[in-house]
C-alpha positions as CSV (number, residue, x, y, z in Angstrom):
1,M,101.2,56.3,-11.9
2,M,101.6,53.9,-9.0
3,K,104.4,51.3,-9.0
4,G,103.5,48.3,-11.2
5,D,100.6,50.2,-12.9
6,R,102.5,51.0,-16.1
7,G,103.4,47.3,-16.7
8,L,99.9,46.1,-15.8
9,R,98.3,48.6,-18.2
10,R,100.8,47.8,-21.0
11,R,100.0,44.0,-20.7
12,A,96.3,44.8,-20.6
13,L,96.6,46.9,-23.8
14,F,98.5,44.2,-25.6
15,K,95.9,41.6,-24.5
16,A,93.1,44.0,-25.5
17,A,94.6,44.5,-29.0
18,G,94.8,40.8,-29.6
19,T,91.3,40.2,-28.4
20,A,90.0,43.1,-30.6
21,A,91.6,41.5,-33.6
22,L,89.9,38.2,-32.8
23,L,86.5,40.0,-32.3
24,G,86.9,41.7,-35.6
25,A,87.6,38.5,-37.4
26,M,84.6,36.8,-35.8
27,G,82.2,39.6,-36.4
28,V,79.4,40.7,-34.0
29,A,78.5,38.2,-31.3
30,A,75.3,36.2,-31.7
31,G,72.3,38.0,-30.4
32,T,69.0,39.6,-31.4
33,S,70.5,43.0,-31.8
34,R,73.8,44.4,-32.8
35,A,76.2,45.5,-30.0
36,V,77.6,49.0,-30.5
37,T,80.6,49.0,-28.2
38,D,83.8,49.8,-30.2
39,P,85.7,46.5,-30.5
40,M,88.9,47.9,-29.2
41,W,87.3,49.3,-26.1
42,E,85.3,46.1,-25.6
43,A,88.6,44.2,-25.6
44,M,90.1,46.6,-23.1
45,F,87.1,46.2,-20.8
46,R,87.4,42.5,-21.1
47,A,91.0,42.7,-20.0
48,W,90.3,45.1,-17.2
49,V,87.1,43.6,-15.8
50,P,86.7,40.0,-17.2
51,E,84.3,39.1,-14.4
52,I,81.4,41.0,-16.0
53,F,81.8,39.1,-19.3
54,A,81.3,35.7,-17.7
55,P,78.4,33.7,-19.1
56,L,75.1,34.7,-17.5
57,P,72.9,32.0,-16.0
58,D,69.2,31.9,-16.7
59,P,66.7,32.5,-14.0
60,P,64.1,29.8,-13.3
61,E,60.9,29.8,-15.2
62,H,58.9,30.2,-12.0
63,S,59.8,31.6,-8.6
64,P,57.8,32.0,-5.4
65,A,59.1,35.6,-5.3
66,I,60.8,37.9,-7.9
67,V,62.5,41.1,-6.9
68,I,63.1,43.6,-9.8
69,G,66.2,45.7,-9.1
70,S,69.0,45.4,-6.6
71,G,69.3,48.8,-4.9
72,F,68.5,49.7,-1.3
73,G,64.8,48.7,-1.2
74,A,65.3,45.6,-3.4
75,A,68.3,44.3,-1.4
76,V,66.5,44.7,1.9
77,T,63.5,42.9,0.4
78,A,65.5,40.0,-1.0
79,L,67.3,39.3,2.2
80,R,64.2,39.3,4.4
81,L,62.3,37.1,2.0
82,A,65.1,34.6,1.9
83,E,65.5,34.6,5.7
84,A,61.7,33.9,5.8
85,G,62.3,30.7,3.8
86,I,60.9,32.2,0.5
87,A,62.9,31.3,-2.6
88,T,63.7,34.6,-4.3
89,T,64.9,35.6,-7.8
90,V,66.5,39.0,-8.1
91,L,66.6,40.5,-11.7
92,E,69.1,43.4,-12.4
93,R,69.8,44.9,-15.8
94,G,73.3,46.0,-15.0
95,S,76.4,43.9,-14.4
96,R,77.8,42.7,-11.1
97,W,81.0,44.5,-10.7
98,P,83.8,43.2,-8.5
99,N,86.1,45.1,-6.1
100,D,89.9,44.7,-6.2
101,P,92.6,46.4,-4.0
102,W,94.8,47.3,-7.0
103,R,92.8,47.1,-10.3
104,E,90.9,50.1,-11.6
105,I,87.5,48.3,-11.9
106,F,85.6,51.5,-12.4
107,T,86.4,54.6,-14.5
108,G,86.7,58.1,-13.0
109,D,84.7,61.3,-13.5
110,D,87.7,63.2,-14.9
111,L,88.4,61.1,-18.0
112,P,85.5,58.6,-18.1
113,D,85.1,55.7,-20.5
114,G,82.2,53.4,-21.2
115,R,82.4,51.6,-17.8
116,G,80.9,54.8,-16.3
117,F,77.7,55.1,-18.2
118,W,74.7,53.0,-19.3
119,H,74.6,52.9,-23.1
120,R,75.4,56.4,-24.0
121,T,78.3,58.1,-25.8
122,D,78.4,61.6,-24.2
123,F,77.8,63.2,-20.9
124,T,77.9,66.7,-19.5
125,G,78.0,66.7,-15.7
126,V,77.8,69.3,-13.0
127,T,81.0,70.9,-14.2
128,K,79.3,71.6,-17.6
129,V,82.3,70.0,-19.4
130,P,81.1,67.7,-22.2
131,M,82.8,64.3,-22.4
132,R,82.6,61.5,-25.0
133,F,83.3,57.8,-24.8
134,T,82.2,54.5,-26.3
135,D,78.8,53.0,-25.7
136,F,78.8,50.3,-23.0
137,G,76.8,48.9,-20.1
138,G,78.3,51.1,-17.4
139,V,77.1,51.9,-14.0
140,L,75.4,55.3,-14.3
141,D,72.2,55.8,-16.3
142,C,71.6,59.4,-17.1
143,T,67.9,59.5,-18.3
144,E,67.0,62.8,-20.0
145,Y,63.5,64.3,-19.7
146,P,62.3,67.8,-20.7
147,G,63.6,70.1,-17.9
148,I,65.6,67.5,-15.9
149,D,68.3,64.8,-16.2
150,V,67.9,61.9,-13.8
151,W,71.0,60.0,-12.6
152,R,70.3,56.4,-11.5
153,A,72.2,53.2,-11.2
154,A,72.6,50.3,-13.6
155,A,74.5,47.7,-11.6
156,V,74.0,45.0,-9.0
157,G,73.8,47.0,-5.8
158,G,71.9,49.9,-7.4
159,G,72.5,53.3,-6.0
160,S,74.9,52.0,-3.4
161,V,77.5,51.6,-6.1
162,I,77.3,55.2,-7.4
163,F,76.3,57.4,-4.4
164,T,78.6,59.4,-2.2
165,G,77.8,57.4,0.9
166,A,76.0,59.9,3.2
167,M,73.0,58.2,5.0
168,I,71.0,60.6,7.2
169,A,67.6,60.4,8.7
170,P,65.3,63.4,8.2
171,E,64.0,65.5,11.1
172,R,60.6,64.4,12.4
173,R,58.8,67.6,11.4
174,F,59.8,67.2,7.8
175,F,59.2,63.5,7.7
176,D,55.7,64.0,9.1
177,H,55.0,66.8,6.6
178,I,56.0,64.6,3.7
179,F,54.4,61.3,4.7
180,G,51.3,62.9,6.2
181,G,50.7,60.2,8.8
182,T,51.1,57.1,6.5
183,V,54.4,56.2,8.4
184,D,55.0,56.5,12.1
185,Y,58.3,58.4,12.6
186,A,58.7,57.2,16.1
187,E,58.7,53.6,15.0
188,M,61.2,54.4,12.2
189,E,63.5,56.1,14.6
190,R,63.2,53.4,17.3
191,V,63.4,50.3,15.0
192,Y,64.1,50.6,11.4
193,Y,66.7,53.4,11.0
194,P,68.9,51.8,13.7
195,R,68.5,48.4,11.9
196,V,69.8,49.8,8.7
197,R,72.6,51.7,10.4
198,E,73.8,48.5,12.0
199,M,73.6,46.4,8.8
200,L,75.5,49.0,6.8
201,R,78.0,49.9,9.7
202,L,77.3,53.6,9.3
203,S,79.6,56.0,11.1
204,P,81.0,59.6,10.7
205,M,84.4,60.3,9.2
206,P,87.1,59.6,11.8
207,A,89.3,62.5,12.9
208,D,92.5,61.1,11.4
209,I,90.9,60.8,8.0
210,Y,89.3,64.2,8.3
211,R,92.7,65.7,9.0
212,S,94.4,64.0,6.0
213,V,95.4,65.8,2.8
214,P,92.6,64.5,0.5
215,F,90.0,66.0,2.8
216,T,91.5,69.5,3.0
217,H,88.4,70.6,1.1
218,A,86.2,69.3,3.9
219,R,88.0,71.2,6.5
220,A,88.0,74.4,4.4
221,W,84.3,73.9,3.8
222,D,83.6,73.6,7.6
223,E,85.8,76.6,8.3
224,Q,83.8,78.8,5.9
225,V,80.4,77.7,7.3
226,R,81.6,78.4,10.8
227,K,82.6,81.9,9.8
228,A,79.1,82.4,8.4
229,G,77.6,81.4,11.8
230,Y,76.8,77.7,11.2
231,Q,77.9,74.7,13.2
232,P,78.6,71.8,10.8
233,R,77.0,68.4,11.6
234,A,78.9,65.2,11.0
235,N,77.4,62.9,8.3
236,D,77.0,59.2,8.9
237,S,78.6,57.4,6.0
238,I,78.7,53.9,4.4
239,F,82.5,54.0,3.8
240,N,84.8,51.5,5.3
241,W,87.3,53.8,7.0
242,D,89.9,51.1,7.4
243,I,90.2,50.8,3.6
244,V,90.3,54.6,3.3
245,R,93.2,54.5,5.7
246,A,94.9,51.8,3.6
247,E,94.6,54.2,0.6
248,L,96.3,56.9,2.6
249,D,99.0,54.4,3.7
250,G,99.6,53.3,0.1
251,T,98.6,49.6,0.7
252,V,95.7,49.7,-1.8
253,R,95.2,51.7,-4.9
254,P,93.6,55.2,-4.2
255,S,90.0,55.4,-5.1
256,A,87.8,57.1,-2.4
257,T,90.6,59.6,-1.7
258,V,90.9,60.7,-5.3
259,G,87.3,61.4,-6.2
260,R,86.3,57.9,-7.3
261,S,82.7,57.5,-6.2
262,S,80.0,58.7,-8.6
263,L,81.0,56.1,-11.2
264,G,82.0,53.4,-8.7
265,N,84.6,52.8,-6.0
266,S,87.1,50.1,-7.1
267,N,88.7,48.9,-3.9
268,G,85.6,48.3,-1.9
269,A,86.0,51.2,0.5
270,K,82.4,52.0,-0.2
271,F,80.5,49.3,1.8
272,D,77.9,48.9,-0.9
273,L,75.0,46.4,-0.9
274,N,77.1,43.7,-2.6
275,Q,79.1,43.4,0.7
276,N,76.1,43.2,3.0
277,Y,72.4,42.8,2.2
278,L,72.8,41.1,-1.2
279,K,75.7,38.9,0.0
280,Y,73.8,37.8,3.1
281,A,70.7,37.1,0.9
282,Q,72.7,34.8,-1.3
283,N,74.3,33.1,1.7
284,T,70.9,31.8,2.8
285,G,70.8,29.6,-0.3
286,L,67.4,30.8,-1.1
287,C,68.2,33.9,-3.1
288,A,69.7,34.0,-6.6
289,I,70.8,37.3,-8.3
290,F,70.8,37.5,-12.1
291,P,72.7,40.5,-13.6
292,G,72.2,41.4,-17.2
293,H,68.5,40.9,-17.1
294,R,66.4,43.9,-18.1
295,V,62.7,43.7,-17.3
296,E,60.5,44.9,-20.2
297,A,57.0,44.5,-18.8
298,I,54.9,43.0,-16.0
299,A,51.4,41.5,-16.2
300,K,48.8,39.7,-14.1
301,E,48.3,36.1,-15.3
302,A,45.1,34.1,-14.8
303,G,45.0,32.9,-11.2
304,D,47.3,34.4,-8.7
305,R,50.6,34.5,-10.7
306,Y,52.4,37.5,-12.2
307,A,54.3,37.4,-15.5
308,V,57.6,39.2,-16.0
309,T,59.0,39.7,-19.5
310,V,62.8,39.9,-19.3
311,T,65.6,40.4,-21.8
312,K,69.1,39.0,-21.2
313,L,71.8,41.4,-22.1
314,S,75.6,41.3,-22.6
315,P,77.6,44.2,-21.1
316,T,77.9,45.6,-24.7
317,G,74.2,45.8,-25.0
318,T,73.6,42.7,-27.2
319,E,70.2,41.2,-26.6
320,L,70.8,37.5,-26.1
321,S,67.3,36.3,-25.4
322,T,63.8,37.3,-24.2
323,R,61.7,35.2,-21.9
324,T,58.6,35.4,-19.8
325,L,59.0,34.3,-16.1
326,T,56.3,33.8,-13.6
327,C,56.1,34.3,-9.8
328,D,53.6,34.1,-7.0
329,R,54.6,37.5,-5.6
330,L,56.3,40.4,-7.4
331,F,58.3,43.0,-5.6
332,L,59.3,46.2,-7.5
333,G,62.6,47.7,-6.5
334,A,63.9,49.1,-9.8
335,G,64.1,52.7,-8.4
336,S,61.7,55.5,-8.8
337,I,62.1,55.6,-12.6
338,G,62.2,51.9,-13.3
339,T,59.3,51.0,-11.0
340,S,57.1,53.8,-12.2
341,E,57.8,53.0,-15.9
342,L,56.7,49.4,-15.4
343,L,53.6,50.3,-13.5
344,V,52.5,53.2,-15.8
345,R,53.1,51.1,-18.9
346,A,51.2,48.1,-17.4
347,Q,48.3,50.4,-16.6
348,A,48.2,52.0,-20.0
349,T,48.4,48.7,-21.9
350,G,46.0,46.9,-19.7
351,T,48.3,44.2,-18.3
352,L,47.6,45.4,-14.7
353,P,44.0,46.6,-15.2
354,R,43.1,47.4,-11.6
355,L,45.8,50.0,-10.9
356,N,44.4,53.2,-9.5
357,E,44.6,56.8,-10.7
358,H,47.6,57.5,-8.4
359,I,50.0,55.4,-10.4
360,G,52.7,57.6,-11.9
361,D,51.9,60.5,-9.6
362,G,53.9,62.4,-6.9
363,W,57.3,62.4,-8.5
364,G,60.0,64.9,-7.4
365,T,63.7,65.5,-7.3
366,N,64.3,65.7,-3.5
367,G,65.1,69.4,-4.2
368,D,68.6,68.6,-5.5
369,V,71.0,71.3,-6.5
370,V,74.8,71.3,-6.9
371,L,76.6,74.5,-5.7
372,A,80.1,75.9,-5.9
373,R,81.6,78.8,-4.0
374,G,85.1,80.2,-3.9
375,A,87.6,79.1,-1.3
376,S,89.0,81.6,1.1
377,A,92.6,80.9,0.3
378,L,94.6,79.4,-2.5
379,A,95.7,75.9,-1.6
380,G,95.4,72.3,-2.6
381,Y,92.1,71.1,-1.4
382,G,92.1,67.4,-2.4
383,Q,89.3,65.3,-3.9
384,G,88.3,62.9,-1.1
385,A,84.9,61.6,-2.1
386,P,83.2,60.8,1.3
387,S,81.1,63.7,2.6
388,A,82.2,64.7,6.1
389,S,79.5,67.3,7.1
390,R,76.4,69.4,6.4
391,I,74.6,72.4,7.6
392,F,70.9,73.2,7.9
393,D,69.2,76.6,7.1
394,A,65.6,77.7,7.0
395,S,66.0,81.4,6.2
396,V,64.6,81.1,2.7
397,A,63.3,77.5,2.7
398,P,64.2,74.5,4.8
399,L,67.4,73.1,3.2
400,T,70.6,71.2,3.8
401,L,74.0,71.9,2.2
402,E,76.3,68.9,2.3
403,N,80.0,69.1,1.8
404,W,80.9,67.5,-1.5
405,Y,84.0,66.9,-3.7
406,I,83.9,68.2,-7.3
407,P,83.3,65.3,-9.6
408,G,85.0,65.4,-13.0
409,V,87.8,67.9,-12.2
410,P,91.3,66.4,-11.8
411,F,92.9,69.7,-10.8
412,E,92.3,72.4,-8.2
413,T,89.9,75.1,-9.1
414,G,89.7,77.2,-5.9
415,A,86.2,76.0,-5.5
416,L,84.3,74.3,-2.6
417,A,81.4,72.2,-3.6
418,S,78.1,71.5,-1.9
419,L,75.1,69.3,-2.6
420,G,72.0,71.1,-1.7
421,M,68.7,69.5,-0.8
422,V,65.7,71.9,-0.5
423,L,62.3,71.0,1.0
424,D,60.1,71.7,-2.0
425,S,56.6,70.9,-2.9
426,A,57.1,70.7,-6.7
427,R,55.8,67.4,-8.1
428,T,54.9,66.0,-11.5
429,R,53.6,62.7,-12.9
430,F,54.6,60.2,-15.5
431,G,52.8,59.8,-18.8
432,Y,52.6,57.1,-21.5
433,D,53.2,57.6,-25.2
434,R,51.3,54.9,-27.0
435,S,53.0,55.6,-30.3
436,T,56.5,54.9,-28.9
437,D,55.6,52.7,-26.0
438,R,57.6,55.0,-23.8
439,V,57.0,56.4,-20.3
440,G,58.2,59.9,-19.5
441,L,57.8,63.0,-17.5
442,S,58.4,66.8,-17.9
443,W,59.9,69.0,-15.2
444,P,58.9,72.7,-15.3
445,V,61.7,75.3,-15.3
446,R,60.0,77.2,-12.4
447,N,60.6,74.2,-10.2
448,Q,64.3,74.3,-10.8
449,D,64.4,78.1,-10.4
450,Q,62.8,78.0,-6.9
451,V,65.3,75.3,-5.7
452,V,68.3,77.1,-7.1
453,A,67.2,80.5,-5.7
454,A,66.9,79.2,-2.1
455,A,70.2,77.2,-2.1
456,R,72.1,79.9,-4.0
457,E,71.1,82.6,-1.4
458,V,72.5,80.5,1.5
459,D,75.7,79.6,-0.4
460,H,76.4,83.2,-1.4
461,R,75.9,84.3,2.2
462,I,78.5,81.8,3.3
463,A,80.9,82.9,0.6
464,E,80.5,86.6,1.5
465,R,81.0,86.1,5.2
466,A,84.0,83.8,4.7
467,D,85.7,86.2,2.2
468,A,85.7,83.8,-0.7
469,L,88.3,84.7,-3.3
470,I,86.3,83.8,-6.4
471,D,82.7,84.6,-7.3
472,Y,81.5,81.5,-9.1
473,G,78.2,83.2,-9.7
474,A,79.8,85.6,-12.0
475,L,81.2,82.7,-14.0
476,G,77.9,80.9,-14.2
477,Y,79.1,77.9,-12.2
478,D,77.6,78.6,-8.8
479,A,74.4,76.5,-9.1
480,N,73.1,73.6,-11.2
481,A,69.7,72.0,-10.6
482,L,69.3,70.6,-14.1
483,F,69.7,67.1,-12.7
484,T,68.7,65.0,-9.8
485,A,70.5,62.0,-8.2
486,H,67.6,61.4,-5.9
487,P,64.4,60.7,-7.9
488,L,61.5,59.8,-5.7
489,G,57.8,59.0,-6.2
490,G,55.6,57.6,-8.9
491,A,53.9,55.0,-6.8
492,V,53.4,56.7,-3.4
493,L,52.6,55.0,-0.1
494,G,49.0,55.5,0.9
495,R,47.9,56.5,-2.6
496,A,49.1,54.0,-5.2
497,T,49.7,51.4,-2.5
498,D,48.5,50.8,1.1
499,N,50.7,52.1,3.9
500,Y,53.1,49.2,3.5
501,G,53.7,49.1,-0.2
502,R,51.0,46.7,-1.3
503,V,49.8,47.9,-4.7
504,L,46.1,48.6,-4.5
505,G,44.0,46.4,-6.7
506,H,46.7,43.7,-7.2
507,P,47.3,41.4,-4.3
508,G,50.8,40.0,-4.4
509,L,52.4,43.1,-6.1
510,Y,54.5,45.4,-4.0
511,V,56.5,48.7,-4.3
512,M,59.7,48.5,-2.2
513,D,61.8,51.4,-3.3
514,G,62.0,55.2,-3.8
515,A,58.9,55.2,-6.0
516,A,56.9,54.9,-2.7
517,I,58.3,58.2,-1.3
518,P,56.4,61.3,-2.3
519,G,59.1,63.3,-4.0
520,S,61.3,64.3,-1.0
521,T,62.9,62.9,2.1
522,G,63.0,66.2,3.9
523,T,66.4,67.9,3.1
524,V,68.5,64.8,3.4
525,N,69.8,62.0,1.1
526,P,67.1,59.4,0.6
527,S,69.0,56.1,0.8
528,L,68.6,55.5,4.6
529,T,64.9,56.2,4.5
530,I,64.4,54.0,1.4
531,A,66.2,51.1,3.2
532,A,64.4,51.7,6.5
533,L,61.0,51.8,4.9
534,A,61.8,48.6,3.0
535,E,62.7,47.0,6.3
536,R,59.4,48.2,7.9
537,N,57.3,47.2,4.9
538,I,58.7,43.7,4.2
539,E,58.5,42.9,7.9
540,A,54.7,43.7,7.8
541,I,54.2,41.8,4.6
542,I,56.0,38.6,5.8
543,R,54.2,38.8,9.1
544,A,50.8,39.1,7.5
545,G,51.6,36.5,4.8
546,R,50.5,38.8,2.1
């Protein structure tokens, strides 16, 4: 425990105990549904992160533009609309979490609490170790479907709060294969990928950080792949390396260097969207962001307006109010799952009657698979979260293995982790259950098996050639594709929309996020392509005035 931490935590616990007693005396806070967060934990969360419990303002009854969501596509859209002089309301179900150089704003993967997860009480991650905690409005929503768990964000800043920071453009051949001519790769490469890189200050890991103790695992990973005949490629990353250096120097609380990433990075080393696109949008004076507002449904009103039904939530999950807002133009940026749910439900219930047959189609996992192989020597490997490098292999199927830390393990295991992304063609579609008013999907086991087999073969080859000490395959821990952190599709460009995200049949309605991408970004992390596509599409929409 760092100097001063013990006293700070003791004072926080005393404050929490007093607040819990007060909450117990008062009963459940006013609202339309009962909060389920344990009162003692709620009091501690209030003491640790009071900012997220501040009273929530109400969005205006009518806005020229509403953006649903606040991740990569939504944040780009909000900024460019505001810069164009269009008053914009951003609705986000999750909280707006602060950063602080010394407080532990977010919880860790190793011993998580409710700050980590969106209204659930248990979680089994890639390590297959079950964990339990109190229900709360945390940052990671693990949505479970038959055959697949989908990890997605629930926070202002969307996926930028919970991802590992790697932002890489796909190769042209894979991009063209996926998009089939709907998007010009040369234009993306010339204009929009560079624009996002500049906005997010992307850069590879510097040599001094790469050589530091927390990234011993990255150097060991690179050494193994070199022995297997590969040349690792440096990953561009969103991390602010000066803050990572401050962690190493002891002038801020360690976060990125001790595996704090998948459930948030407390000290701001991760240069998430709150520090750039969303901040710049608000600074225009024409964009307002409203956390704690969950969109339930969207509809076309008489005339040219859209209606948005939204529920105001406290961080504990108490429903404070439900209202219907209106807008002239509606931009969907709630992520592949959120955007697809809204559109599929609107089509099934008739609130957007002119949606076409492609709504809900083309959904995939980006070929995600997590891998572990044995290290070649017994040593302390560290748990630095930023990913330094990757390799590409096409011997079985085109795929990338990306150096990764091991989330959820606070001790050394003799393992080196990878995130695999396989170019696959497996797709499914969303469906609507009228009896429950729920939208869902099913992911066939054979899809997972194909992805795992391709990635496992490459990772095993590396382990054999590098003389790995432990066979994680024999232990059943070498590969896991039961989840995706990169859901894509459901409202695909050129099918459900035109080539710029305009939803066919409904002028003034747009898809600006990963739902527009047909299931894969070609063996790389999707965030850069989502943001660059949003830059391309919103530029065309503003230029055309529609």
